[in-house]
N, C-alpha and C positions, 0 to 999 in steps of 0.2 A: 463527453465522457460520463457514463453512468457508473454509479457505485452501489454496492450492496454489502451491508454488514453480514458477517457470517453468524449463524445462530449459535454456534459454539462460543463465539466472543461474548455475546450477551450473557450467557450463563456463567462463563468464566469471570466476567466482571463482578457478578453477584458473589462469586466464591473468592474474590480478591486475589485472583491469579495474576492479572496484568497490573503493572504500574507504568502507565504510559509516560510519566514524568522522567523515569530513570531507566526503564528497560530499553534494549536495543531493538529497534524496529527496522525492517528491511522491506524492499519491494523487489519481487522477482517478476520476470516477464514470461508470457506463455503464447504459444501458437494458436491458430484458429481451431486446432484439433483438441484443445484443452476443454475439459468439462468443469470449469470453475463455476460455483454458485454459492448461495447462502449455506448449502450443506457442506462446503469445503471446510475441513477441520484443521488442516496443517499444510505447510509448505511441502511440496513433493517435486521431484525432478521430472515426473511424467509429463510430457508435452511442453516442458520448459524450453524456451528458444535456445539456439546456439548461433554463434556468428562472431565476426570480428568485433572486438570492443565489448563483448558481453562475457561475464563470468557467472557460472552457475551460482544460484543463490541471490543474484541481483546486487543491489547497492544498499548501504545503510542510509536511513532517513535521519535528518536532523530537524528538530523543531524550528519553525520560523521564529524570528525574533519577536518577543512579546507573548509567546505562547508557552505553556497553556494559559488560557484566560478563564476567568469566571464568567459564566453566561450573564446576560443582562438582567435576568431575574434573580441573580445571586445564588442560584441553586446548582446549576450544571457547570461542567468543565468543557472547554473548547480546545481542540488541537488541530493544527495544520502544520505543514512541513515545507522546508525549502524544496525547490524543484529537484527531481531526481534526473540525472543526466548520464548518458553514455557517450563519450566523445570518440571521434574517428571510428564510427560504428557502421557496420553493414549487416543488417538483419531485418526481419519483419516480426511484429508482435501484435496480438489482438487483445490480450488481457494482461492485467497486472494483479499481483497478490501482495497485499501488505500483511506482514506476519511478524510475530514476536520471536526473534532468535534467542532471546534470553530465557524464554519459557517454552522449550521443546518445539520451537518453530510453529506455535499455534497460530491459526489464521485470525485475521481481524477484519479485512475488507477486500472485496473483489472489485477490481476496476475493469469495466468493459469499454474498450476504445472505439466501439461502434464499427468494427471491421479491422482488417489487417492494415497496420501502419508500417510503411517501409522506409528504411533509411539506408543510404548508400554513401559510405565514406563521409559521414557528416555526424552531427550531434542528434541523438534521439533523446527527447526530454518529455518527462511527465510533469506537467505544470499543475501545481496545487493552488487553491485560492489564495490570493494575496491578502485578503481580509475576509470579513464575514460574507457568506456563511463558511464556517470552519468545516474542514473535511470530516472530522470526528467530533460529535457532540454527545456528551454523556449527561443525562438528566436534563431537567429544566426544559 
């Protein structure tokens, strides 16, 4: 799974718009028709998937225990999340978008699943790193 920070996220961090410690972050899933990239600025419903077990807007992410952490050099902040899961699900997804629902649904990170991933009456899970490297690394 490849991921790309959105360019708007970088500038919004500099403007102190996001507070990843307390804001509500979500992950939404998209079809292969989606055009998600570093240029994506916000969550939108265009080409968002639909199917059994999926609700528009996706699911809320929770920080993994012990996160955020201070980077080893003492300068940066590290963030990763508990796995996002959709149970008893039937759909296919090619992309995920992590976004900040507390701040006008502004985009943070695009996940590329490397092709269409299909689930049929089972659990669809996006697995985040259990330890370093953290999914989001700010500074350092």
